[in-house]
py3Dmol code that shows the C-alpha trace and the ligand (Angstrom):
import py3Dmol

protein = """\
ATOM      1  CA  MET A   1     -10.516  24.648  35.415  1.00  0.00           C
ATOM      2  CA  LYS A   2      -7.129  22.994  35.173  1.00  0.00           C
ATOM      3  CA  VAL A   3      -7.157  22.181  38.871  1.00  0.00           C
ATOM      4  CA  LYS A   4     -10.601  20.639  38.765  1.00  0.00           C
ATOM      5  CA  HIS A   5      -9.554  18.482  35.855  1.00  0.00           C
ATOM      6  CA  LEU A   6      -6.439  17.267  37.548  1.00  0.00           C
ATOM      7  CA  LEU A   7      -8.218  16.365  40.740  1.00  0.00           C
ATOM      8  CA  SER A   8     -10.729  14.333  38.820  1.00  0.00           C
ATOM      9  CA  ILE A   9      -7.901  12.292  37.339  1.00  0.00           C
ATOM     10  CA  ILE A  10      -6.252  11.296  40.523  1.00  0.00           C
ATOM     11  CA  GLY A  11      -9.565  10.630  42.172  1.00  0.00           C
ATOM     12  CA  PHE A  12      -8.913  12.218  45.511  1.00  0.00           C
ATOM     13  CA  SER A  13      -8.063  15.664  46.689  1.00  0.00           C
ATOM     14  CA  LEU A  14      -4.514  16.812  46.775  1.00  0.00           C
ATOM     15  CA  SER A  15      -3.240  20.033  48.213  1.00  0.00           C
ATOM     16  CA  LEU A  16      -2.730  22.839  45.755  1.00  0.00           C
ATOM     17  CA  PHE A  17       0.449  23.652  47.540  1.00  0.00           C
ATOM     18  CA  LEU A  18       1.890  20.263  46.681  1.00  0.00           C
ATOM     19  CA  LEU A  19       0.770  20.523  43.083  1.00  0.00           C
ATOM     20  CA  PHE A  20       1.654  24.045  42.150  1.00  0.00           C
ATOM     21  CA  GLY A  21       3.551  25.571  45.009  1.00  0.00           C
ATOM     22  CA  CYS A  22       6.442  23.336  45.724  1.00  0.00           C
ATOM     23  CA  THR A  23       8.181  20.766  43.638  1.00  0.00           C
ATOM     24  CA  SER A  24      11.245  20.326  45.779  1.00  0.00           C
ATOM     25  CA  SER A  25      10.081  16.970  47.109  1.00  0.00           C
ATOM     26  CA  THR A  26       9.978  15.467  43.624  1.00  0.00           C
ATOM     27  CA  GLU A  27      12.633  14.799  41.049  1.00  0.00           C
ATOM     28  CA  THR A  28      13.062  17.989  39.099  1.00  0.00           C
ATOM     29  CA  ASP A  29      15.990  16.751  37.029  1.00  0.00           C
ATOM     30  CA  VAL A  30      14.029  14.132  35.108  1.00  0.00           C
ATOM     31  CA  SER A  31      14.260  14.848  31.414  1.00  0.00           C
ATOM     32  CA  ILE A  32      12.099  12.060  30.013  1.00  0.00           C
ATOM     33  CA  THR A  33       9.299  10.211  31.749  1.00  0.00           C
ATOM     34  CA  THR A  34       8.196   6.887  30.289  1.00  0.00           C
ATOM     35  CA  THR A  35       5.324   4.725  31.488  1.00  0.00           C
ATOM     36  CA  ILE A  36       6.298   1.049  31.050  1.00  0.00           C
ATOM     37  CA  PHE A  37       9.474  -0.985  30.927  1.00  0.00           C
ATOM     38  CA  PRO A  38       9.964  -1.459  27.155  1.00  0.00           C
ATOM     39  CA  LEU A  39       9.539   2.261  26.504  1.00  0.00           C
ATOM     40  CA  TYR A  40      11.943   3.012  29.351  1.00  0.00           C
ATOM     41  CA  ASP A  41      14.518   0.574  28.010  1.00  0.00           C
ATOM     42  CA  PHE A  42      14.145   1.741  24.377  1.00  0.00           C
ATOM     43  CA  THR A  43      14.555   5.361  25.439  1.00  0.00           C
ATOM     44  CA  LYS A  44      17.653   4.563  27.522  1.00  0.00           C
ATOM     45  CA  GLN A  45      19.192   2.727  24.575  1.00  0.00           C
ATOM     46  CA  ILE A  46      18.961   5.946  22.566  1.00  0.00           C
ATOM     47  CA  THR A  47      19.911   8.478  25.242  1.00  0.00           C
ATOM     48  CA  GLN A  48      22.493   6.371  27.131  1.00  0.00           C
ATOM     49  CA  ASP A  49      23.650   8.726  29.918  1.00  0.00           C
ATOM     50  CA  LYS A  50      22.959  11.999  28.138  1.00  0.00           C
ATOM     51  CA  LEU A  51      19.461  12.463  29.565  1.00  0.00           C
ATOM     52  CA  LYS A  52      17.788  11.248  32.720  1.00  0.00           C
ATOM     53  CA  VAL A  53      15.034   8.738  31.998  1.00  0.00           C
ATOM     54  CA  LYS A  54      12.395   7.719  34.533  1.00  0.00           C
ATOM     55  CA  MET A  55       9.838   4.886  34.482  1.00  0.00           C
ATOM     56  CA  ILE A  56       6.431   5.563  36.056  1.00  0.00           C
ATOM     57  CA  LEU A  57       5.295   1.966  36.555  1.00  0.00           C
ATOM     58  CA  PRO A  58       7.231   0.681  39.568  1.00  0.00           C
ATOM     59  CA  PRO A  59       8.997  -2.659  38.952  1.00  0.00           C
ATOM     60  CA  GLY A  60       6.710  -5.488  40.024  1.00  0.00           C
ATOM     61  CA  ASN A  61       3.511  -3.660  38.984  1.00  0.00           C
ATOM     62  CA  GLU A  62       1.146  -4.586  36.188  1.00  0.00           C
ATOM     63  CA  PRO A  63       0.421  -1.804  33.658  1.00  0.00           C
ATOM     64  CA  HIS A  64      -3.227  -2.428  32.662  1.00  0.00           C
ATOM     65  CA  THR A  65      -4.576  -1.813  36.137  1.00  0.00           C
ATOM     66  CA  TYR A  66      -2.019   0.688  37.391  1.00  0.00           C
ATOM     67  CA  GLN A  67      -3.541   3.796  38.935  1.00  0.00           C
ATOM     68  CA  LEU A  68      -1.613   6.986  38.318  1.00  0.00           C
ATOM     69  CA  LYS A  69      -0.343   8.471  41.584  1.00  0.00           C
ATOM     70  CA  PRO A  70      -0.126  12.194  42.396  1.00  0.00           C
ATOM     71  CA  LYS A  71       3.666  11.888  42.499  1.00  0.00           C
ATOM     72  CA  ASP A  72       3.628  10.420  38.969  1.00  0.00           C
ATOM     73  CA  ILE A  73       1.748  13.460  37.706  1.00  0.00           C
ATOM     74  CA  LEU A  74       4.333  15.702  39.298  1.00  0.00           C
ATOM     75  CA  THR A  75       7.166  13.727  37.747  1.00  0.00           C
ATOM     76  CA  ILE A  76       5.565  13.963  34.318  1.00  0.00           C
ATOM     77  CA  ARG A  77       4.890  17.692  34.687  1.00  0.00           C
ATOM     78  CA  ASN A  78       8.502  18.267  35.674  1.00  0.00           C
ATOM     79  CA  SER A  79       9.940  16.405  32.710  1.00  0.00           C
ATOM     80  CA  LYS A  80      10.642  17.730  29.240  1.00  0.00           C
ATOM     81  CA  MET A  81       9.030  14.781  27.530  1.00  0.00           C
ATOM     82  CA  PHE A  82       6.412  12.154  28.329  1.00  0.00           C
ATOM     83  CA  ILE A  83       6.311   8.837  26.431  1.00  0.00           C
ATOM     84  CA  TYR A  84       3.439   6.360  26.638  1.00  0.00           C
ATOM     85  CA  THR A  85       2.199   3.337  24.666  1.00  0.00           C
ATOM     86  CA  GLY A  86      -1.188   4.744  23.664  1.00  0.00           C
ATOM     87  CA  PRO A  87      -4.687   5.225  25.088  1.00  0.00           C
ATOM     88  CA  PHE A  88      -5.411   1.475  25.169  1.00  0.00           C
ATOM     89  CA  LEU A  89      -2.835   0.625  27.802  1.00  0.00           C
ATOM     90  CA  GLU A  90      -2.433   3.856  29.757  1.00  0.00           C
ATOM     91  CA  VAL A  91      -6.155   4.564  29.803  1.00  0.00           C
ATOM     92  CA  TRP A  92      -5.580   7.608  31.992  1.00  0.00           C
ATOM     93  CA  ALA A  93      -3.239   9.272  29.489  1.00  0.00           C
ATOM     94  CA  ASP A  94      -5.769  11.383  27.578  1.00  0.00           C
ATOM     95  CA  LYS A  95      -7.005  13.103  30.736  1.00  0.00           C
ATOM     96  CA  LEU A  96      -3.473  13.635  31.930  1.00  0.00           C
ATOM     97  CA  ILE A  97      -2.420  15.193  28.628  1.00  0.00           C
ATOM     98  CA  ASP A  98      -5.311  17.647  28.867  1.00  0.00           C
ATOM     99  CA  VAL A  99      -3.733  19.200  31.929  1.00  0.00           C
ATOM    100  CA  LEU A 100      -0.125  19.205  30.715  1.00  0.00           C
ATOM    101  CA  ASP A 101       1.353  22.400  29.374  1.00  0.00           C
ATOM    102  CA  GLU A 102       2.284  21.576  25.767  1.00  0.00           C
ATOM    103  CA  ASP A 103       5.054  24.130  25.791  1.00  0.00           C
ATOM    104  CA  GLU A 104       6.629  22.510  28.827  1.00  0.00           C
ATOM    105  CA  VAL A 105       6.179  18.782  28.186  1.00  0.00           C
ATOM    106  CA  LEU A 106       6.482  17.159  24.772  1.00  0.00           C
ATOM    107  CA  VAL A 107       4.047  14.216  24.602  1.00  0.00           C
ATOM    108  CA  LEU A 108       4.677  11.106  22.517  1.00  0.00           C
ATOM    109  CA  ASN A 109       2.137   8.338  21.975  1.00  0.00           C
ATOM    110  CA  VAL A 110       4.502   5.750  20.452  1.00  0.00           C
ATOM    111  CA  SER A 111       1.702   3.835  18.714  1.00  0.00           C
ATOM    112  CA  HIS A 112       0.286   6.901  16.943  1.00  0.00           C
ATOM    113  CA  ASN A 113       1.489   5.737  13.513  1.00  0.00           C
ATOM    114  CA  LEU A 114       1.064   1.976  14.033  1.00  0.00           C
ATOM    115  CA  GLU A 115      -1.832  -0.143  12.869  1.00  0.00           C
ATOM    116  CA  LEU A 116      -3.295  -1.676  16.019  1.00  0.00           C
ATOM    117  CA  HIS A 117      -5.173  -4.977  16.238  1.00  0.00           C
ATOM    118  CA  HIS A 118      -8.814  -5.038  17.229  1.00  0.00           C
ATOM    119  CA  GLU A 119     -10.393  -8.076  18.800  1.00  0.00           C
ATOM    120  CA  ASP A 120     -13.494  -7.548  16.720  1.00  0.00           C
ATOM    121  CA  GLU A 121     -13.255  -5.428  13.581  1.00  0.00           C
ATOM    122  CA  GLU A 122     -16.873  -4.346  13.958  1.00  0.00           C
ATOM    123  CA  GLU A 123     -16.456  -2.869  17.393  1.00  0.00           C
ATOM    124  CA  GLU A 124     -13.748  -0.444  18.229  1.00  0.00           C
ATOM    125  CA  HIS A 125     -14.141  -0.088  21.957  1.00  0.00           C
ATOM    126  CA  ASP A 126     -11.011   0.920  23.789  1.00  0.00           C
ATOM    127  CA  HIS A 127     -10.657  -2.341  25.669  1.00  0.00           C
ATOM    128  CA  ASP A 128     -10.800  -4.347  22.441  1.00  0.00           C
ATOM    129  CA  VAL A 129      -7.540  -2.975  21.076  1.00  0.00           C
ATOM    130  CA  ASP A 130      -4.314  -4.900  21.611  1.00  0.00           C
ATOM    131  CA  PRO A 131      -1.745  -2.508  23.128  1.00  0.00           C
ATOM    132  CA  HIS A 132       1.196  -4.996  23.301  1.00  0.00           C
ATOM    133  CA  ILE A 133       3.025  -3.558  20.294  1.00  0.00           C
ATOM    134  CA  TRP A 134       6.551  -3.927  21.713  1.00  0.00           C
ATOM    135  CA  VAL A 135       6.586  -7.749  21.489  1.00  0.00           C
ATOM    136  CA  ASP A 136       7.064  -7.505  17.702  1.00  0.00           C
ATOM    137  CA  PRO A 137      10.662  -6.455  16.881  1.00  0.00           C
ATOM    138  CA  ILE A 138       9.573  -4.852  13.615  1.00  0.00           C
ATOM    139  CA  LEU A 139       7.021  -2.650  15.381  1.00  0.00           C
ATOM    140  CA  ALA A 140       9.688  -1.976  18.009  1.00  0.00           C
ATOM    141  CA  MET A 141      11.843  -0.438  15.262  1.00  0.00           C
ATOM    142  CA  THR A 142       9.097   2.065  14.468  1.00  0.00           C
ATOM    143  CA  ILE A 143       8.776   2.800  18.180  1.00  0.00           C
ATOM    144  CA  ILE A 144      12.528   3.529  18.228  1.00  0.00           C
ATOM    145  CA  ASP A 145      12.150   5.895  15.264  1.00  0.00           C
ATOM    146  CA  ASN A 146       9.283   7.678  17.012  1.00  0.00           C
ATOM    147  CA  ILE A 147      11.203   8.090  20.245  1.00  0.00           C
ATOM    148  CA  LEU A 148      14.318   9.270  18.388  1.00  0.00           C
ATOM    149  CA  GLU A 149      12.380  11.919  16.469  1.00  0.00           C
ATOM    150  CA  TYR A 150      11.033  13.384  19.713  1.00  0.00           C
ATOM    151  CA  ILE A 151      14.297  13.192  21.666  1.00  0.00           C
ATOM    152  CA  ILE A 152      15.967  15.221  18.940  1.00  0.00           C
ATOM    153  CA  GLN A 153      13.350  17.912  19.479  1.00  0.00           C
ATOM    154  CA  ILE A 154      14.200  18.316  23.151  1.00  0.00           C
ATOM    155  CA  ASP A 155      17.973  18.017  22.675  1.00  0.00           C
ATOM    156  CA  PRO A 156      18.895  18.906  19.062  1.00  0.00           C
ATOM    157  CA  GLU A 157      22.547  19.504  19.955  1.00  0.00           C
ATOM    158  CA  ASN A 158      23.150  15.802  20.505  1.00  0.00           C
ATOM    159  CA  ALA A 159      21.068  14.640  17.561  1.00  0.00           C
ATOM    160  CA  SER A 160      23.856  12.688  15.856  1.00  0.00           C
ATOM    161  CA  PHE A 161      24.678  10.811  19.076  1.00  0.00           C
ATOM    162  CA  TYR A 162      21.031   9.767  19.486  1.00  0.00           C
ATOM    163  CA  ARG A 163      20.731   8.819  15.813  1.00  0.00           C
ATOM    164  CA  GLU A 164      23.767   6.600  15.997  1.00  0.00           C
ATOM    165  CA  ASN A 165      22.504   4.825  19.120  1.00  0.00           C
ATOM    166  CA  ALA A 166      19.083   4.324  17.578  1.00  0.00           C
ATOM    167  CA  GLU A 167      20.626   2.821  14.439  1.00  0.00           C
ATOM    168  CA  LYS A 168      22.751   0.423  16.481  1.00  0.00           C
ATOM    169  CA  TYR A 169      19.755  -0.650  18.511  1.00  0.00           C
ATOM    170  CA  LYS A 170      17.662  -1.203  15.391  1.00  0.00           C
ATOM    171  CA  GLU A 171      20.404  -3.543  14.172  1.00  0.00           C
ATOM    172  CA  GLU A 172      19.934  -5.508  17.394  1.00  0.00           C
ATOM    173  CA  LEU A 173      16.181  -5.607  16.796  1.00  0.00           C
ATOM    174  CA  SER A 174      16.862  -6.833  13.305  1.00  0.00           C
ATOM    175  CA  LYS A 175      18.955  -9.696  14.738  1.00  0.00           C
ATOM    176  CA  LEU A 176      16.098 -10.462  17.122  1.00  0.00           C
ATOM    177  CA  ASP A 177      13.743 -10.589  14.136  1.00  0.00           C
ATOM    178  CA  LEU A 178      16.041 -13.131  12.457  1.00  0.00           C
ATOM    179  CA  ALA A 179      16.168 -15.199  15.654  1.00  0.00           C
ATOM    180  CA  TYR A 180      12.366 -15.291  15.761  1.00  0.00           C
ATOM    181  CA  GLN A 181      12.184 -16.210  12.070  1.00  0.00           C
ATOM    182  CA  ASP A 182      14.578 -19.085  12.670  1.00  0.00           C
ATOM    183  CA  LEU A 183      12.695 -20.191  15.779  1.00  0.00           C
ATOM    184  CA  PHE A 184       9.228 -20.262  14.304  1.00  0.00           C
ATOM    185  CA  SER A 185      10.334 -21.882  11.059  1.00  0.00           C
ATOM    186  CA  LYS A 186      11.905 -24.808  12.929  1.00  0.00           C
ATOM    187  CA  VAL A 187       9.445 -25.590  15.725  1.00  0.00           C
ATOM    188  CA  GLU A 188       7.114 -28.562  15.566  1.00  0.00           C
ATOM    189  CA  HIS A 189       4.173 -26.799  17.235  1.00  0.00           C
ATOM    190  CA  LYS A 190       3.032 -23.503  15.755  1.00  0.00           C
ATOM    191  CA  THR A 191       0.773 -22.487  18.619  1.00  0.00           C
ATOM    192  CA  ILE A 192       1.778 -20.678  21.792  1.00  0.00           C
ATOM    193  CA  ILE A 193      -0.570 -21.921  24.502  1.00  0.00           C
ATOM    194  CA  PHE A 194      -0.464 -19.216  27.106  1.00  0.00           C
ATOM    195  CA  GLY A 195      -1.955 -19.379  30.588  1.00  0.00           C
ATOM    196  CA  GLY A 196      -1.588 -15.629  31.021  1.00  0.00           C
ATOM    197  CA  HIS A 197      -3.391 -12.726  29.348  1.00  0.00           C
ATOM    198  CA  PHE A 198      -3.268 -12.137  25.599  1.00  0.00           C
ATOM    199  CA  VAL A 199       0.159 -10.529  25.169  1.00  0.00           C
ATOM    200  CA  PHE A 200       1.777 -12.047  22.070  1.00  0.00           C
ATOM    201  CA  GLY A 201      -0.769 -11.234  19.352  1.00  0.00           C
ATOM    202  CA  TYR A 202       1.579  -9.012  17.315  1.00  0.00           C
ATOM    203  CA  LEU A 203       4.409 -11.528  17.579  1.00  0.00           C
ATOM    204  CA  ALA A 204       2.126 -14.348  16.430  1.00  0.00           C
ATOM    205  CA  GLU A 205       0.878 -12.375  13.457  1.00  0.00           C
ATOM    206  CA  ARG A 206       4.385 -11.301  12.419  1.00  0.00           C
ATOM    207  CA  TYR A 207       5.691 -14.887  12.307  1.00  0.00           C
ATOM    208  CA  GLY A 208       2.555 -16.689  11.162  1.00  0.00           C
ATOM    209  CA  ILE A 209       1.897 -18.697  14.290  1.00  0.00           C
ATOM    210  CA  LEU A 210      -1.071 -18.927  16.672  1.00  0.00           C
ATOM    211  CA  HIS A 211      -1.347 -17.546  20.177  1.00  0.00           C
ATOM    212  CA  VAL A 212      -4.126 -18.657  22.505  1.00  0.00           C
ATOM    213  CA  SER A 213      -4.997 -17.421  25.990  1.00  0.00           C
ATOM    214  CA  PRO A 214      -7.960 -18.206  28.249  1.00  0.00           C
ATOM    215  CA  TYR A 215      -8.531 -14.501  28.911  1.00  0.00           C
ATOM    216  CA  LYS A 216     -11.083 -12.494  26.999  1.00  0.00           C
ATOM    217  CA  GLY A 217      -9.750  -9.242  25.606  1.00  0.00           C
ATOM    218  CA  PHE A 218      -6.240  -7.924  26.053  1.00  0.00           C
ATOM    219  CA  SER A 219      -6.120  -7.113  29.753  1.00  0.00           C
ATOM    220  CA  PRO A 220      -5.474  -9.427  32.726  1.00  0.00           C
ATOM    221  CA  ASP A 221      -8.080  -7.704  34.908  1.00  0.00           C
ATOM    222  CA  THR A 222     -10.823 -10.193  34.033  1.00  0.00           C
ATOM    223  CA  LEU A 223     -11.174 -13.865  34.894  1.00  0.00           C
ATOM    224  CA  PRO A 224     -10.475 -16.407  32.174  1.00  0.00           C
ATOM    225  CA  THR A 225     -13.701 -17.731  30.690  1.00  0.00           C
ATOM    226  CA  THR A 226     -14.700 -21.361  31.256  1.00  0.00           C
ATOM    227  CA  ARG A 227     -15.261 -21.837  27.546  1.00  0.00           C
ATOM    228  CA  ASN A 228     -11.766 -20.614  26.734  1.00  0.00           C
ATOM    229  CA  LEU A 229     -10.282 -22.893  29.393  1.00  0.00           C
ATOM    230  CA  HIS A 230     -12.129 -25.872  27.908  1.00  0.00           C
ATOM    231  CA  ASN A 231     -10.923 -24.977  24.437  1.00  0.00           C
ATOM    232  CA  LEU A 232      -7.344 -24.815  25.663  1.00  0.00           C
ATOM    233  CA  ILE A 233      -7.611 -28.185  27.382  1.00  0.00           C
ATOM    234  CA  ASN A 234      -9.013 -29.651  24.158  1.00  0.00           C
ATOM    235  CA  LEU A 235      -6.234 -28.093  22.128  1.00  0.00           C
ATOM    236  CA  ILE A 236      -3.537 -29.529  24.417  1.00  0.00           C
ATOM    237  CA  GLN A 237      -5.131 -32.986  24.394  1.00  0.00           C
ATOM    238  CA  THR A 238      -5.711 -33.168  20.652  1.00  0.00           C
ATOM    239  CA  THR A 239      -2.499 -31.608  19.304  1.00  0.00           C
ATOM    240  CA  GLY A 240       0.096 -33.103  21.622  1.00  0.00           C
ATOM    241  CA  ASN A 241       1.384 -29.574  22.151  1.00  0.00           C
ATOM    242  CA  LYS A 242       2.243 -30.257  25.768  1.00  0.00           C
ATOM    243  CA  THR A 243       3.659 -26.977  27.020  1.00  0.00           C
ATOM    244  CA  ILE A 244       1.753 -24.206  28.687  1.00  0.00           C
ATOM    245  CA  PHE A 245       3.566 -20.919  28.928  1.00  0.00           C
ATOM    246  CA  TYR A 246       2.827 -18.735  31.902  1.00  0.00           C
ATOM    247  CA  GLU A 247       3.299 -15.206  33.133  1.00  0.00           C
ATOM    248  CA  GLU A 248       5.313 -15.146  36.308  1.00  0.00           C
ATOM    249  CA  MET A 249       3.707 -12.048  37.685  1.00  0.00           C
ATOM    250  CA  ILE A 250       0.020 -12.446  36.811  1.00  0.00           C
ATOM    251  CA  ASN A 251      -2.136 -15.405  37.863  1.00  0.00           C
ATOM    252  CA  PRO A 252       0.255 -18.284  37.226  1.00  0.00           C
ATOM    253  CA  GLU A 253      -2.376 -20.443  38.959  1.00  0.00           C
ATOM    254  CA  VAL A 254      -4.504 -20.431  35.811  1.00  0.00           C
ATOM    255  CA  ALA A 255      -1.619 -22.014  33.916  1.00  0.00           C
ATOM    256  CA  GLU A 256      -1.028 -24.395  36.825  1.00  0.00           C
ATOM    257  CA  VAL A 257      -4.642 -25.596  36.764  1.00  0.00           C
ATOM    258  CA  LEU A 258      -4.389 -26.170  33.003  1.00  0.00           C
ATOM    259  CA  ALA A 259      -1.165 -28.105  33.481  1.00  0.00           C
ATOM    260  CA  GLN A 260      -2.675 -30.307  36.196  1.00  0.00           C
ATOM    261  CA  GLU A 261      -5.708 -30.981  34.056  1.00  0.00           C
ATOM    262  CA  THR A 262      -3.702 -32.002  30.984  1.00  0.00           C
ATOM    263  CA  GLY A 263      -0.335 -33.192  32.270  1.00  0.00           C
ATOM    264  CA  ALA A 264       1.353 -30.434  30.263  1.00  0.00           C
ATOM    265  CA  LYS A 265       4.582 -28.863  31.437  1.00  0.00           C
ATOM    266  CA  LEU A 266       4.977 -25.201  32.367  1.00  0.00           C
ATOM    267  CA  LEU A 267       7.518 -22.722  31.049  1.00  0.00           C
ATOM    268  CA  PRO A 268       7.677 -18.965  31.663  1.00  0.00           C
ATOM    269  CA  LEU A 269       7.200 -16.444  28.872  1.00  0.00           C
ATOM    270  CA  ASN A 270       7.795 -12.790  29.558  1.00  0.00           C
ATOM    271  CA  GLY A 271       5.656 -10.156  27.840  1.00  0.00           C
ATOM    272  CA  ALA A 272       8.125  -7.471  29.005  1.00  0.00           C
ATOM    273  CA  GLY A 273       5.301  -4.984  29.627  1.00  0.00           C
ATOM    274  CA  TYR A 274       6.321  -5.028  33.246  1.00  0.00           C
ATOM    275  CA  ILE A 275       9.500  -6.118  34.959  1.00  0.00           C
ATOM    276  CA  SER A 276      10.182  -7.699  38.325  1.00  0.00           C
ATOM    277  CA  LYS A 277      12.087  -5.717  40.921  1.00  0.00           C
ATOM    278  CA  LYS A 278      14.909  -8.275  40.803  1.00  0.00           C
ATOM    279  CA  ASP A 279      15.311  -8.088  37.016  1.00  0.00           C
ATOM    280  CA  PHE A 280      15.120  -4.301  37.062  1.00  0.00           C
ATOM    281  CA  ASP A 281      17.784  -4.017  39.768  1.00  0.00           C
ATOM    282  CA  GLU A 282      20.012  -6.398  37.825  1.00  0.00           C
ATOM    283  CA  GLY A 283      19.739  -4.263  34.697  1.00  0.00           C
ATOM    284  CA  VAL A 284      17.891  -6.869  32.618  1.00  0.00           C
ATOM    285  CA  THR A 285      16.921  -5.435  29.219  1.00  0.00           C
ATOM    286  CA  TYR A 286      14.060  -5.968  26.778  1.00  0.00           C
ATOM    287  CA  LEU A 287      16.443  -7.915  24.526  1.00  0.00           C
ATOM    288  CA  ASP A 288      17.500 -10.158  27.447  1.00  0.00           C
ATOM    289  CA  LEU A 289      13.836 -10.975  28.101  1.00  0.00           C
ATOM    290  CA  MET A 290      13.136 -11.686  24.419  1.00  0.00           C
ATOM    291  CA  TYR A 291      16.121 -14.060  24.126  1.00  0.00           C
ATOM    292  CA  GLN A 292      15.044 -15.848  27.319  1.00  0.00           C
ATOM    293  CA  ASN A 293      11.632 -16.253  25.679  1.00  0.00           C
ATOM    294  CA  ILE A 294      13.228 -17.680  22.533  1.00  0.00           C
ATOM    295  CA  GLU A 295      15.063 -20.301  24.623  1.00  0.00           C
ATOM    296  CA  ASN A 296      11.842 -21.326  26.355  1.00  0.00           C
ATOM    297  CA  LEU A 297       9.867 -21.335  23.109  1.00  0.00           C
ATOM    298  CA  LYS A 298      12.503 -23.633  21.587  1.00  0.00           C
ATOM    299  CA  LYS A 299      12.036 -26.080  24.452  1.00  0.00           C
ATOM    300  CA  GLY A 300       8.270 -25.812  24.644  1.00  0.00           C
ATOM    301  CA  LEU A 301       7.428 -25.913  20.931  1.00  0.00           C
ATOM    302  CA  ASN A 302      10.013 -28.590  20.014  1.00  0.00           C
ATOM    303  CA  TYR A 303      12.665 -26.797  18.026  1.00  0.00           C
ATOM    304  CA  HIS A 304      14.738 -28.898  15.619  1.00  0.00           C
ATOM    305  CA  GLU A 305      17.677 -27.629  13.578  1.00  0.00           C
TER     306      GLU A 305
END
"""
ligand_1 = """\
1
ZN
Zn -0.741 -6.716 28.963
"""
view = py3Dmol.view(width=600, height=400)
view.addModel(protein, "pdb")
view.setStyle({"model": 0}, {"cartoon": {"style": "trace"}})
view.addModel(ligand_1, "xyz")
view.setStyle({"model": 1}, {"stick": {}})
view.zoomTo()
view.show()
C-alpha cells in the first residue's frame, strides 16, 4: 500500500531496493529538510551549526512548478524533520506526508496557523490561495515561532540556544518591518507594478500599498492575460509611475515588453521564494534580498525623506 502510494507520487517506477533497501547513496546525516529558500534560511538562523539543514529546491529552480525527485523523497525520509510552506506552494506535500512515518519525521506546515489570502473569497480552490507568506516580515515572525517550536521537539537539549537565536532574528525582522514602514510612507507612488507573477500580495496588504501583476492567480506557470497587460500599460501611462519591477529568474521578457511599450524603466525585485545559484553560493540571506528590494523600491517609487 505504502509502496504503491509512493510510486504514484513520483510518477515513474523506482526500484524498491533504492527506496527501502539501501540509503547509503543519500545523505543520512540531514537533520532538517526544508523545501524553499526562505524556510531554509529561517531554519539556519535558528539552528546555526547545531543541526544540518538541507534545501530541496535546487538554487536556480522555481518552486511552483518543481517536481519532487526520488532523491528528494529519500532525503526527507532520512531527516528528523520536514518543513514546507503549505499545500498551495508544495502541491505534492500532502501525498508525500501520507507515506512518511510520523514517528520518524516530524512534519511542519509553516502556514498552518496563518490566515492566507484567496484570490476570490467565494472560491477556495487550491490554486487561488497566495502562498507567498514570507515576503511579509510580520508573518515571517510567526513562521520563525513555528519553526522554533518544532526544532525544540527534535532537539530539546539545546532549546535555550535555539530560543535565543530565534529572538535575535525576530529583532532583525522587526527592523525590516520598520524599514518597510519608512519606505512606503515616504514614496510618491504607492503601487508596485510588477512584470513577474503575483508575489508581493502580503507585503502590499501589510503596508497599505497596491501590487499589480499581469499574471492571473499566484503561480508563474500561466501566461499573462492580454487584459491584464493592457491594464498595466494604462496604469503606467496614466499615473506617471514609470518603473516596472521584474523577476530575474522568471519571464523577464514580459516586463521588457511592458517597458518598451510604455518607456518605463526596469528594476529587479526579488520574491526570495527561490534563489540563484550565484547568490546561494555567496551566502546571500533572505534579509539581504529584502534590503536590496527596499533600495530598488526607493528608486522606482520615488522615495523622498
Ligand atoms: Zn511564487
